Every structure is written in C-alpha cells, then in structure tokens.
C-alpha positions in Angstrom: -66.1 81.0 25.5 -63.2 83.2 26.5 -60.7 81.7 28.8 -60.8 82.8 32.5 -58.3 85.3 33.6 -55.9 84.4 36.5 -57.7 86.8 38.8 -61.2 85.4 38.1 -59.9 81.9 38.5 -58.4 82.7 41.8 -61.6 84.3 42.9 -63.6 81.3 41.8 -61.2 79.0 43.7 -61.6 81.1 46.9 -65.4 80.8 46.7 -65.1 77.1 46.1 -63.0 76.8 49.2 -65.5 78.7 51.2 -68.4 76.6 49.9 -66.4 73.4 50.7 -65.7 74.6 54.2 -69.3 75.4 54.8 -70.4 72.1 53.3 -67.8 70.3 55.4 -68.9 72.0 58.6 -72.6 71.3 57.8 -71.8 67.6 57.1 -69.7 67.3 60.3 -72.4 68.9 62.4 -75.2 66.8 60.9 -73.1 63.7 61.3 -72.4 64.5 65.0 -76.1 65.1 65.7 -77.1 61.9 63.9 -74.3 60.0 65.8 -75.5 61.3 69.2 -79.1 60.5 68.3 -78.1 57.1 67.1 -76.1 56.3 70.2 -78.9 57.6 72.5 -81.4 55.4 70.7 -79.0 52.5 70.8 -78.3 53.0 74.5 -82.0 53.4 75.2 -82.7 50.2 73.2 -79.9 48.3 74.9 -81.2 49.4 78.3 -84.7 48.4 77.4 -83.6 45.1 76.1 -81.5 44.6 79.3 -84.5 45.4 81.5 -86.8 43.0 79.6 -84.1 40.4 79.1 -84.7 36.8 79.9 -81.5 35.4 81.5 -80.6 31.9 80.4 -80.0 29.0 82.7 -76.4 27.9 83.0 -75.9 24.3 84.1 -72.9 23.8 86.3 -69.8 22.7 84.4 -68.2 19.4 85.4 -71.0 18.7 87.9 -70.7 14.9 87.6 -67.0 14.7 88.3 -67.4 17.0 91.3 -70.4 15.1 92.6 -72.5 18.3 92.6 -75.9 16.9 91.8 -79.6 17.8 92.3 -81.9 15.4 94.1 -82.5 13.4 90.9 -78.8 13.4 89.9 -79.1 16.2 87.3 -76.6 19.1 87.3 -77.5 22.2 89.3 -77.8 25.5 87.6 -77.8 29.3 87.9 -78.7 32.4 85.9 -75.9 34.9 85.4 -76.2 38.5 84.2 -72.9 40.3 83.7 -72.4 43.7 85.4 -71.4 46.9 83.7 -70.0 50.3 84.4 -69.4 51.1 88.0 -70.9 47.7 89.0 -68.6 45.6 86.9 -66.6 44.5 89.9 -69.5 44.1 92.3 -71.3 40.8 92.7 -74.8 40.0 94.0 -75.9 36.4 94.5 -79.4 35.4 95.3 -80.3 31.9 96.5 -83.8 30.7 95.4 -86.2 29.6 98.1 -88.6 26.6 98.1 -88.8 24.9 101.4 -87.3 21.5 102.3 -87.9 17.8 102.0 -87.8 15.7 105.2 -88.5 12.2 104.0 -87.8 9.8 101.2 -91.3 10.3 99.9 -91.3 14.1 99.9 -87.8 14.2 98.3 -88.9 11.7 95.7 -91.8 13.9 94.9 -89.6 17.0 94.9 -87.1 15.5 92.4 -89.9 15.6 89.8 -90.0 19.4 90.0 -87.6 22.4 89.4 -86.8 22.3 93.1 -85.2 18.9 92.8 -84.1 18.6 89.2 -82.7 21.0 86.5 -84.6 18.9 83.9 -87.7 20.9 85.0 -86.1 24.3 85.4 -87.1 27.1 83.1 -84.3 27.6 80.5 -84.8 31.4 80.8 -86.1 33.6 83.5 -86.5 37.4 84.1 -84.6 38.9 87.0 -86.6 41.3 89.1 -86.5 43.0 92.5 -83.0 43.0 94.0 -81.8 41.3 90.8 -83.4 43.8 88.4 -81.2 45.6 85.8 -83.6 48.6 85.7 -82.1 51.5 87.7 -85.6 52.8 88.4 -86.5 49.5 90.1 -83.2 48.6 91.6 -81.1 51.8 91.9 -78.3 50.3 94.0 -77.6 47.0 92.3 -78.9 47.4 88.7 -75.4 47.2 87.1 -73.8 44.6 89.4 -72.9 41.1 88.3 -76.1 39.3 89.3 -76.5 35.5 89.9 -79.7 33.7 90.7 -78.8 30.3 92.2 -81.4 27.7 91.6 -82.4 25.5 94.5 -82.5 21.8 93.8 -81.3 19.9 96.9 -84.1 20.3 99.5 -81.8 21.2 102.5 -80.7 24.8 102.0 -77.5 23.7 100.3 -76.4 21.8 103.5 -76.9 18.1 102.7 -74.0 15.6 102.5 -73.7 12.4 100.4 -72.7 10.1 103.4 -76.4 9.8 104.3 -77.3 8.5 100.8 -75.7 5.1 101.4 -77.7 4.6 104.6 -81.0 5.5 102.8 -80.4 3.6 99.6 -83.2 5.6 97.9 -81.5 6.7 94.7 -81.7 10.3 95.9 -78.7 12.6 95.9 -78.1 14.7 99.0 -75.4 17.0 97.7 -76.4 20.5 98.9 -73.0 21.4 100.4 -71.1 20.1 97.4 -73.4 22.1 95.1 -72.7 25.2 97.1 -69.0 24.8 96.9 -69.0 23.9 93.2 -71.1 26.9 92.2 -68.8 29.2 94.3 -65.7 27.8 92.5 -67.3 28.3 89.1 -68.4 31.9 89.8 -64.9 32.7 91.2 -63.4 31.4 88.0 -65.5 33.7 85.8 -64.6 36.9 87.7 -66.1 36.9 91.2 -62.6 36.4 92.7 -61.8 40.0 91.6 -64.9 41.5 93.3 -64.6 44.7 95.2 -68.0 44.1 96.8 -69.8 40.8 97.2 -73.4 40.5 98.5 -75.0 37.1 99.3 -78.8 37.1 99.6 -81.6 34.6 99.6 -85.3 34.1 100.1 -87.0 31.7 102.5 -85.1 28.4 102.4 -82.5 30.4 100.4 -82.5 33.0 103.2 -81.6 30.1 105.6 -78.9 29.0 103.2 -77.6 32.5 103.2 -77.2 32.4 107.0 -75.7 28.9 107.0 -73.1 29.9 104.4 -72.5 33.6 105.2 -69.2 33.2 106.9 -68.1 30.6 104.4 -68.9 33.1 101.6 -66.7 35.7 103.4 -63.7 33.3 103.3 -63.8 33.1 99.4 -62.6 36.7 99.2 -59.5 38.7 100.3 -59.9 40.9 103.4 -60.0 44.1 101.2 -63.3 42.9 99.6 -66.5 44.2 101.2 -68.7 41.1 101.9 -72.2 41.1 103.5 -75.3 38.9 103.5 -79.0 39.5 103.4 -81.6 36.9 104.5 -85.1 37.6 103.3 -87.9 35.8 105.2 -85.3 33.3 106.4 -85.7 33.7 110.1 -87.8 30.6 110.9 -89.0 30.3 114.4 -89.0 27.3 116.8 -92.5 28.0 117.9 -95.3 25.6 118.8 -98.4 25.4 116.7 -102.0 26.1 117.8 -102.3 22.6 119.3 -99.0 23.0 121.3 -97.0 20.7 119.0 -93.5 21.5 117.9 -94.2 21.0 114.2 -91.2 22.9 112.9 -88.8 21.4 115.4 -89.9 17.9 114.3 -89.6 18.8 110.6 -86.1 20.2 110.9 -85.0 17.1 113.0 -86.1 14.9 110.0 -84.3 17.2 107.4 -81.1 17.0 109.4 -81.2 13.3 109.9 -82.3 12.5 106.3 -79.8 14.7 104.4 -76.8 14.6 106.8 -77.0 18.3 107.4 -74.9 18.1 110.7 -71.6 18.6 108.9 -72.8 22.0 107.6 -73.9 23.3 111.0 -71.7 25.3 113.3 -69.5 23.1 115.5 -69.9 25.3 118.6 -73.7 24.9 118.4 -73.8 21.2 117.9 -71.5 20.8 120.8 -74.1 22.5 123.0 -77.4 21.1 121.8 -79.1 18.7 119.5 -78.0 19.3 115.9 -81.5 20.0 114.5 -81.8 23.0 116.9 -78.7 24.5 115.2 -80.6 24.7 111.9 -82.8 27.5 113.4 -81.6 31.0 112.5 -81.7 32.1 116.1 -78.7 29.7 116.8 -76.9 30.3 113.5 -76.8 34.1 113.8 -75.3 33.9 117.3 -72.1 32.8 115.7 -72.1 34.7 112.5 -69.2 37.1 112.2 -69.9 38.6 108.7 -72.3 41.6 108.6 -75.8 40.4 107.9 -79.1 42.2 107.2 -82.5 40.6 108.0 -85.6 41.4 106.1 -88.6 39.8 107.7 -92.4 40.3 108.0 -93.8 40.1 111.5 -96.8 38.2 110.1 -94.9 35.8 107.8 -97.7 34.0 106.0 -95.5 30.9 105.2 -94.7 30.5 108.9 -98.3 31.2 109.9 -99.4 28.5 107.4 -96.7 25.9 108.2 -95.5 26.6 111.8 -98.3 28.3 113.6 -101.3 26.7 111.9 -100.1 23.7 109.8 -103.0 21.8 108.2 -102.6 18.9 110.7 -103.3 21.3 113.6 -106.6 22.5 112.1 -108.5 19.4 110.9 -111.9 21.1 111.0 -110.7 24.1 109.0 -111.6 26.7 111.6 -108.6 28.8 110.6 -109.1 28.5 106.8 -110.5 32.0 106.3 -108.0 33.6 108.5 -105.1 31.7 106.9 -106.0 33.2 103.5 -106.9 36.7 104.6 -106.1 38.4 107.8 -109.2 40.5 107.5 -111.3 37.4 108.1 -109.6 36.6 111.4 -111.7 36.8 114.6 -110.5 38.5 117.7 -109.1 35.3 119.2 -107.1 34.4 116.1 -105.8 38.0 115.9 -104.5 37.6 119.5 -102.7 34.4 118.6 -101.1 36.2 115.6 -100.0 39.0 118.0 -98.3 36.4 120.1 -96.5 34.9 117.1 -95.3 38.4 116.2 -94.1 39.0 119.7 -92.1 35.7 119.6 -90.3 37.0 116.5 -89.5 40.3 118.0 -88.3 38.7 121.2 -86.0 36.4 119.1 -84.4 39.2 117.0 -84.2 41.4 120.1 -81.4 39.2 121.2 -79.2 40.7 118.5 -79.9 44.4 119.4 -76.4 45.3 120.3 -74.5 43.3 117.7 -73.0 46.0 115.4 -72.6 43.6 112.5 -76.4 42.8 112.4 -79.0 45.0 110.8 -82.7 44.3 110.2 -85.9 45.6 108.7 -89.0 44.1 110.3 -92.4 45.2 108.9 -96.0 44.2 109.6 -96.8 42.7 106.3 -98.7 39.4 105.8 -96.3 38.3 103.2 -93.2 36.0 102.9 -90.2 37.1 100.7 -90.0 40.8 99.8 -86.7 41.4 98.0 -87.0 39.4 94.8 -90.3 41.0 93.6 -90.2 44.4 92.0 -93.5 45.3 93.7 -92.2 44.8 97.2 -88.6 45.8 96.5 -88.8 49.2 95.0 -92.1 50.5 93.8 -94.9 52.8 95.0 -96.4 49.9 96.9 -93.2 48.6 98.5 -92.8 48.9 102.3 -91.1 52.1 103.3 -90.2 54.1 106.3 -92.7 56.9 106.9 -92.7 60.3 105.3 -90.9 61.8 108.3 -87.5 60.6 109.3 -85.4 62.9 111.4 -82.5 62.6 113.9 -83.6 62.3 117.4 -82.9 65.0 120.0 -79.7 64.7 121.9 -78.4 61.5 120.2 -75.6 59.5 121.7 -73.7 59.5 118.3 -73.7 62.0 115.4 -77.0 62.0 113.5 -78.3 58.5 114.1 -82.0 57.9 113.3 -84.4 56.5 115.8 -87.7 54.9 114.6 -90.6 52.9 116.0 -92.1 50.2 113.8 -93.6 46.7 113.8 -97.0 47.8 114.9 -99.6 45.3 116.0 -102.1 44.1 113.5 -105.5 45.7 113.5 -108.5 45.3 111.3 -108.3 48.6 109.6 -106.9 48.5 106.1 -103.8 50.7 105.7 -101.5 51.4 102.9 -97.9 50.4 102.4 -97.6 46.8 101.2 -98.6 45.0 98.0 -102.3 44.5 97.2 -103.9 41.3 98.4 -103.3 38.2 96.3 -104.4 34.6 96.6 -103.2 33.2 99.8 -101.9 36.5 101.3 -103.6 39.6 102.5 -102.5 43.2 102.2 -100.2 44.0 105.0 -101.2 46.1 107.9 -100.2 48.6 109.0 -97.2 50.5 107.6 -96.8 53.5 109.8 -93.4 54.3 111.3 -93.0 57.1 113.8 -90.0 58.9 115.3 -89.2 57.7 118.8 -87.6 59.6 121.6 -84.0 58.5 120.8 -83.5 56.5 124.0 -83.1 52.8 124.2 -86.0 51.1 126.1 -84.7 47.9 127.5 -86.4 44.8 126.3 -88.7 46.5 123.8 -86.7 47.2 120.7 -84.5 46.2 117.9 -81.4 47.7 116.3 -80.9 48.3 112.6 -77.7 49.6 111.1 -78.0 52.7 109.1 -75.5 55.1 107.5 -75.5 58.7 108.8 -76.5 60.4 105.6 -80.2 60.2 106.4 -81.6 57.7 103.9 -83.2 60.4 101.7 -86.1 61.0 104.1 -88.3 58.2 102.8 -86.4 55.2 101.6 -87.9 52.1 100.0 -86.9 48.7 101.2 -84.3 48.5 98.4 -82.5 51.6 99.9 -82.6 50.1 103.4 -80.9 46.9 102.3 -78.4 48.6 100.1 -77.6 51.8 102.0 -78.4 50.8 105.5 -76.4 47.6 105.1 -73.6 49.7 103.6 -73.4 47.8 100.3 -73.1 50.2 97.3 -75.0 52.8 99.2 -74.0 56.4 99.7 -73.0 55.6 103.3 -70.6 53.1 104.7 -71.2 50.4 107.2 -70.8 52.2 110.5 -71.5 50.6 113.9 -71.9 54.2 115.3 -74.9 54.8 113.1 -77.9 52.7 114.0 -81.6 52.7 114.4 -83.7 51.7 117.4 -87.0 50.1 116.4 -89.4 50.0 119.3 -92.8 48.5 119.6 -95.7 50.9 120.3 
C-alpha cells in the first residue's frame, strides 16, 4: 500500500479531530442528561423514602444520672428527624398526648404501657400531620428539624420527685426533670442555633405546651422566633351532667400525687388553690410567649370525660350520643350547646391579647394537628371558600370571619369521616362578618395581612396565621374576629 502523502495525512487528522469533537460533545450531552435523570430519580426516591420513613426512638442519654425517668424508672425517649434545606435551622417539637394518672393504682397500671414506660414504646414510628416530611401534606414545616417527644410521666411533664418519698409506691414522678433533660439534649444537638422554634402538643401534650411555653422561650436568645401551639389542650373546669366537678377533682388528685405545684405559675398559686392553676384558663392568663390554640368546640374527649363521664351516666342513657352526635336527642344537643358556649366564653377572655391566636371549629373530634387527614388534606377543617377583607377595617387588610356554629342534625362537609367513638364534625361553614367587634360575642385570632390564599387549611392557619415559617409575620395589627352566629 502506498504511503500517505503529508496532505492526505493532514486531511485525515483534521477529520479525526472533527469526529472526536462530535463524539466528545455527544458523550458529554448524553452524560449530562443521564446525570440529571439520575439525580432527579435519586431525589424523588430520597423524598419518597423520607415521606414513608419510620423514625427510630432515641432514648435520653444519661437519663439515670439526671434522674429523668418514666413512671416505671425507664429512660424517656423521643423521635428526631433532621431538617434540611431552608428548614435546617428551624425546630418543631410536638409533645405526645395521653391523659394523666391521679392515683397510685392508675399510675401503676399506666407504667405497664407506652404512656408510662419506654420499654413498651414503639421503636419506630411514622411522623404525620404537623410532623410530616411530605411538602404536599405539611407545606410549612416539612423540612424543619422535627421532634416527637414521648409522654411517659402522667402529669404533662410537671411532676416532681419530692412526692415519691411520701407515697413510697415505687413510682417515679419526674415529669419536670424529663422536660428539662430532653431540652438540654436537643439544645446540644443543634436546637441552640435555631432561627425559629415551635413547641406544640396534643391533649395532655397540649397542656404541657402551655405549662412550659414561657420556659421554652427562655432556652433561646431573643433573636430566635419562638411560639407555641396547644392542640385540644384547653381543658374546661365544667361540671358534668349530674352537677359534679369531675375534672376539678381529678386535677386536684394529679397535683397532690405528683407534686405538680412547683411547675405551676407562682402568681396563680398565690391567688387560688394549686389544682385550679392546672387549668389552661389560668395558665394562659400569665403566658407571655405567642401561643396559638387549636380546639374543637365539641371536643369528644372532654364530652366523654368531663361532661358525661361514665360515673355520671350509670344507666347508659348517653351511650349512643357519646359515640355519635347524630344519635343525640334534642335535650342532649342543648347540653352540648351549653358546653360549647362555656368554651367560647372561656377563650373570649383572651380576645384582645395580641400574643394569643386561635382556631376553634365545630368538630366532634379531639386532636387535629398530628393526623394528616385533619392537618392538611381535602377533608381537613378549612375556612370557607370566600375570605375577603371587611369594609372599612380599622387596620390595613385584616380579615373578619364568623365561625364556631352551633351543632345541628344536618350532615355537613368539612371534617374527617366518622370513626369509632367520634362522629363527623358539623358544621364547617365560615362566613364573612361585618368587620366590627361585637362585645361579648367573639374571639380574636392572629393572622398575617397577605390574605391566607383565600381558602387555607388548618396547617396554613397554624403556620401562617401564627407567623411561624409562613409568608406573613406575626403582626398584632392583623387579626381576625370570630363571632358566633
């Protein structure tokens, strides 16, 4: 074969360079597409795993040396999910609910359950509702550092060990110590650097939130935004259907048994019997930290245990009504109306407190923030389709709404479907009011001025209207009047 001439070789090399450039470009383009696709799939998979992730139980370190023990002497625990992205320096804590124990017998029974011992707690749990990591279910807090604090002391984290010696029962009343020890541990793993910190709780955990709200504020520097949310934690000091003060007697026993007095506000116990200071009505009077109340006007736990406890209905006349409000007769409905009015009267006292916000609905339910169905879903409570500024408002663009309608027998949409022991809420409708305060008839809820998207879910109200990681900031000049019809 004849040797190549210099000109043909040069031409061949030029073509080779062109082929190489094209091949290199094609390879780079293909690699980039595959990399983007791979990253997208990886991100989607990671997000999916995060949404479906079971969060392990962390037992408190050095619990024994600190004396932070559950009722049975086991270490307390919590579930921690690390935040990411824009939420990496924001913290959301949620205190589990579960009632209280008011006697040696009831506490001894309780210590054989997850509400009294970490030995019986699930080692892994999913986090849902306000603790969800799914942005479609929890758009305001999905990427925050989230902590579910397990409840194992039986006194809303307010018990003290001094009472153990007097009782000699082998039970550990360490609620206050548990609270302090868990706070110390969370601060040590990054919470001390929080830009925003949000303490929440359900039921007895909601009461614990109110008890410790101002203490929680003290753990952070002034520049940190700190707020609290109590879900179904506003327990009433109401008489039952026989005229007995069942809840008052119960709280009296809890305070005496577990030495709760030391965790109650000093100003309050100086004015009245200590057990009365365990009721939220008295606690909130002295709270300085912004707090948001989420509460149903027909709280089924309170109806079952305060209004119609089993002992007050020995013949079971209320049995059907207690399970399903649609089975209540006219007289029972009227008694429920009175109970609702007692709640509205109690919270009405805080109508002009700029640091207090609230969302009161007419659901026959208890807690609403920790379940996805009631927190942010098509079935969750929401403000009606029409939300608009009232005419001639006293401040720029506040919203005025009416809500908390009386219960009727007509099924209406807006709350979760009926389940065992609780009926579908009724009703849900909210209407625009006239923008004027009607003395003695309404409530006030904080709300930012941006308008809440026209039809916010409960999640948006707690986040945006409370000013935590919402698009509006806490603003005492932007509020909502909620009036009865």
